[in-house]
C-alpha positions in Angstrom: 19.4 26.1 -10.3 21.1 23.4 -8.2 21.7 20.7 -10.9 25.4 20.9 -10.2 24.7 19.8 -6.7 22.0 17.3 -7.1 23.9 15.2 -9.5 22.6 12.6 -12.0 19.2 11.8 -10.4 18.4 15.5 -9.8 19.3 16.4 -13.4 17.0 13.8 -14.8 14.0 15.3 -12.9 15.1 18.8 -13.7 15.4 18.2 -17.5 11.9 16.7 -17.7 10.4 19.6 -15.8 12.2 22.1 -18.1 11.1 20.3 -21.2 7.4 20.3 -20.1 7.6 23.9 -18.9 9.2 25.1 -22.2 6.4 23.4 -24.2 3.8 24.9 -21.9 5.2 28.4 -22.2 5.4 28.1 -26.0 1.8 27.0 -26.2 0.7 29.8 -23.9 2.5 32.3 -26.2 1.0 30.9 -29.3 -2.6 30.8 -27.9 -2.2 34.3 -26.5 -0.9 35.6 -29.9 -3.7 34.0 -31.8 -6.4 35.2 -29.4 -5.2 38.8 -29.7 -4.8 38.5 -33.5 -8.4 37.2 -33.9 -9.8 39.9 -31.6 -8.2 42.6 -33.8 -8.6 40.9 -37.2 -12.3 40.0 -36.7 -13.5 42.9 -34.6 -17.1 44.1 -35.1 -16.1 47.4 -36.8 -14.5 45.4 -39.6 -17.1 42.6 -39.7 -20.4 44.0 -38.5 -22.3 41.0 -39.9 -21.4 37.4 -38.9 -20.6 35.0 -41.7 -20.5 31.2 -41.9 -17.0 29.7 -42.4 -16.0 26.4 -43.9 -13.9 23.9 -41.9 -10.4 22.9 -42.8 -9.5 19.2 -42.8 -5.7 20.0 -42.8 -6.2 22.4 -39.8 -8.1 19.7 -37.9 -5.3 17.2 -38.6 -2.6 19.6 -37.5 -4.1 20.6 -34.2 -4.8 16.9 -33.5 -1.4 15.5 -34.4 0.8 18.2 -32.9 -0.6 18.0 -29.4 -0.5 14.2 -29.6 3.1 14.2 -30.6 4.0 16.7 -27.9 2.2 14.6 -25.2 3.9 11.4 -26.4 7.3 13.0 -26.3 6.6 14.2 -22.7 5.5 10.6 -21.8 8.6 9.1 -23.4 10.9 11.6 -21.7 9.3 11.1 -18.4 9.3 7.3 -18.7 13.0 7.1 -19.6 13.8 9.3 -16.6 11.6 7.3 -14.3 13.2 4.0 -15.5 16.6 5.4 -14.8 15.6 6.6 -11.3 14.1 3.2 -10.5 17.2 1.2 -11.6 20.2 2.0 -9.4 23.7 1.5 -10.8 25.8 -1.5 -9.8 27.9 -1.1 -6.7 25.6 1.6 -5.1 26.1 2.0 -1.4 23.1 0.7 0.5 21.5 2.5 3.4 18.4 1.4 5.1 16.0 4.2 6.0 13.5 3.6 8.8 10.6 6.0 9.3 8.5 6.3 12.4 6.4 9.0 14.1 8.3 11.4 14.0 11.9 10.8 13.1 14.2 9.1 10.6 16.9 6.5 11.3 19.6 5.3 8.9 21.4 2.0 9.1 24.5 1.2 7.1 25.8 -2.1 5.8 28.5 -2.2 8.5 25.8 -2.1 11.2 26.3 1.6 12.0 23.2 3.7 12.8 22.7 7.4 12.7 20.0 10.1 12.8 21.7 12.1 10.0 22.3 10.5 6.5 26.0 10.8 5.7 27.2 9.9 2.2 30.4 10.3 0.2 30.4 12.8 -2.7 30.4 11.2 -6.2 29.1 7.8 -4.9 25.8 6.3 -5.9 23.6 5.7 -2.8 20.7 3.3 -2.7 18.2 4.0 0.0 15.9 1.2 1.2 12.9 2.7 2.8 10.4 1.2 5.2 8.1 2.5 8.0 7.3 1.2 11.5 3.9 2.8 11.8 2.1 4.9 9.1 3.0 6.0 5.6 5.8 8.6 5.5 7.5 10.2 2.4 11.3 10.6 2.3 11.9 13.9 0.5 15.2 15.7 -0.3 14.2 19.0 -2.1 17.7 19.8 -3.2 18.1 16.4 -4.9 14.6 16.5 -6.4 13.9 13.0 -5.1 10.9 11.7 -3.1 9.7 8.2 -2.2 7.1 6.8 0.2 8.1 4.7 3.2 5.2 2.2 3.7 4.7 -0.2 6.6 5.2 -3.8 5.7 7.1 -3.2 2.5 10.4 -1.9 1.2 10.7 0.9 -1.3 13.9 2.3 -2.8 15.4 5.3 -4.5 18.9 6.3 -5.4 21.0 9.4 -5.9 24.5 10.5 -6.6 25.8 14.0 -5.7 28.7 15.9 -7.3 29.4 18.4 -4.5 29.8 18.3 -0.7 27.3 20.1 1.4 24.4 19.7 3.9 20.8 19.5 2.7 17.4 19.3 4.3 15.4 16.0 4.6 11.6 16.3 5.1 8.6 14.1 5.4 6.2 14.9 2.5 3.3 12.8 3.7 1.1 14.1 6.5 1.7 11.5 9.3 0.2 13.0 12.5 0.6 15.7 15.0 4.3 16.3 14.7 4.6 15.8 11.0 6.2 19.2 10.5 9.0 18.3 13.0 10.0 15.1 11.1 13.2 16.7 9.9 16.8 15.6 9.4 19.7 16.3 7.1 21.9 14.6 4.5 25.6 15.4 4.8 27.6 14.9 1.6 31.2 14.5 2.7 34.5 14.3 0.8 35.4 10.6 0.3 38.3 10.6 2.8 36.2 12.4 5.4 33.3 9.9 4.9 35.7 7.0 5.1 37.0 8.1 8.5 33.5 8.6 9.8 32.4 5.2 8.5 35.3 3.4 10.0 34.8 5.1 13.3 31.1 4.1 13.4 32.2 0.5 12.6 34.4 0.5 15.6 31.6 2.0 17.7 29.2 -0.8 16.5 31.7 -3.4 17.8 31.6 -1.7 21.2 27.9 -1.1 21.5 27.0 -4.7 20.5 28.3 -5.5 24.0 27.2 -2.4 25.9 25.0 0.0 23.9 24.6 3.4 25.5 21.2 4.6 26.7 21.4 8.1 25.2 22.5 6.6 21.8 19.5 4.2 21.8 17.2 6.9 22.9 18.2 9.0 19.8 18.5 6.1 17.3 15.1 4.6 18.1 13.3 8.0 17.7 12.3 8.2 21.4 13.0 11.9 21.5 10.4 12.7 18.9 7.7 12.0 21.5 9.4 12.1 24.9 11.4 15.1 26.2 14.1 14.7 28.8 13.9 18.3 30.1 10.2 18.4 31.2 8.9 20.1 28.1 5.5 18.8 26.9 5.5 16.6 23.7 3.1 13.9 22.3 4.2 11.5 25.0 5.0 12.1 28.7 8.3 13.6 29.6 10.9 11.2 31.0 12.4 13.8 33.3 12.0 12.6 36.8 9.5 9.9 35.8 11.2 7.0 37.6 9.7 6.3 41.0 6.6 8.4 40.5 2.9 7.3 40.7 1.1 7.8 37.4 -2.5 7.2 36.3 -2.6 4.8 33.3 -5.3 3.3 31.1 -5.1 -0.5 31.0 -7.9 -2.6 29.5 -10.1 0.4 29.4 -9.8 1.1 33.1 -7.9 3.7 35.0 -5.4 2.6 37.6 -2.4 4.2 39.5 0.9 2.5 39.1 4.5 3.0 40.3 7.0 3.8 37.5 9.6 1.3 38.7 11.9 -0.8 36.6 9.2 -3.3 35.9 6.8 -0.6 34.6 9.6 1.0 32.4 10.4 -2.5 31.0 6.8 -3.1 30.1 6.4 0.3 28.5 9.4 -0.3 26.3 8.5 -3.8 25.2 4.7 -3.4 25.2 4.1 0.3 24.8 0.4 0.2 24.3 -0.5 -2.1 27.2 -0.6 0.7 29.7 -1.1 4.2 28.4 -0.5 7.2 30.6 -3.8 9.1 31.0 -4.1 12.1 28.7 -1.7 10.7 26.0 -2.5 8.9 22.7 -1.8 5.3 22.1 0.6 5.7 19.1 3.9 4.3 20.2 5.1 1.7 17.7 6.3 -1.7 18.9 10.1 -2.2 18.5 12.4 -5.0 19.0 14.9 -4.5 21.8 17.5 -6.9 23.2 17.7 -7.4 27.0 21.0 -5.4 27.0 19.3 -2.5 25.2 16.3 -2.5 27.5 18.5 -2.3 30.5 20.5 0.5 29.0 17.4 2.5 28.3 16.1 1.9 31.8 19.4 3.0 33.4 19.3 6.1 31.2 15.7 7.0 32.2 16.5 6.5 35.9 19.2 9.2 35.6 16.8 11.8 34.2 16.1 13.5 37.5 
């Protein structure tokens, strides 16, 4: 069991599951015992001739009331746990979680962005989830928490850990061809270590507001989920050596050959579905880029020779 690691939110879920499982096992044992007892007690050798039996009002009441009470306690236990999970504590650290095919992005209150969720141990963390394309589901198995990320709306969930460590983050909602590759991690750091990282990212934000780096943008915006930089095939065309080439695209339902110059790259970043490279699906979500960010991405792609 990992309740010592998952913290308060994980223990809530764990206790409800244990309670329901314990009742289920007890009922299974009781039913199995009665079944075996009745088979032995009323076997044919002892009762060769069937007989009518009279009903028992008290027995009817008992086997109606007992399951009702058990089900209502399960409901109450689950409802109180759900209410706790849906109401984060005051002062929780907010992190925005952005899902897209097929990667996760995390944005902190100081403007820092990261591909891995880093949080301090012992601190309540409130995740604000949204999606840029289809429905995804943010799932941390070790923490026993899961919540959908839905386009056009913001969901939330929270957790608080009690031990440092690294844990897997998955997408639990089938979201397309590379659903199984939509993976990242949550790193729970000691408070001082997290503070150093957080402050370093804050300084980095001040620098990148003026001159964001192409490789950083490429990773943060999830570009690498569909476009390789080493020539390997993915859902989208590889960006290795793409600058200055002639490619066949589908535009307005017609094929045409275009040169992948700066104007083409700019259009592909800002209006990704206007011209689709032949043989690839039209699934790239539209994102907001500043002029500085677009130029940084173009300069980075030009270097991928």
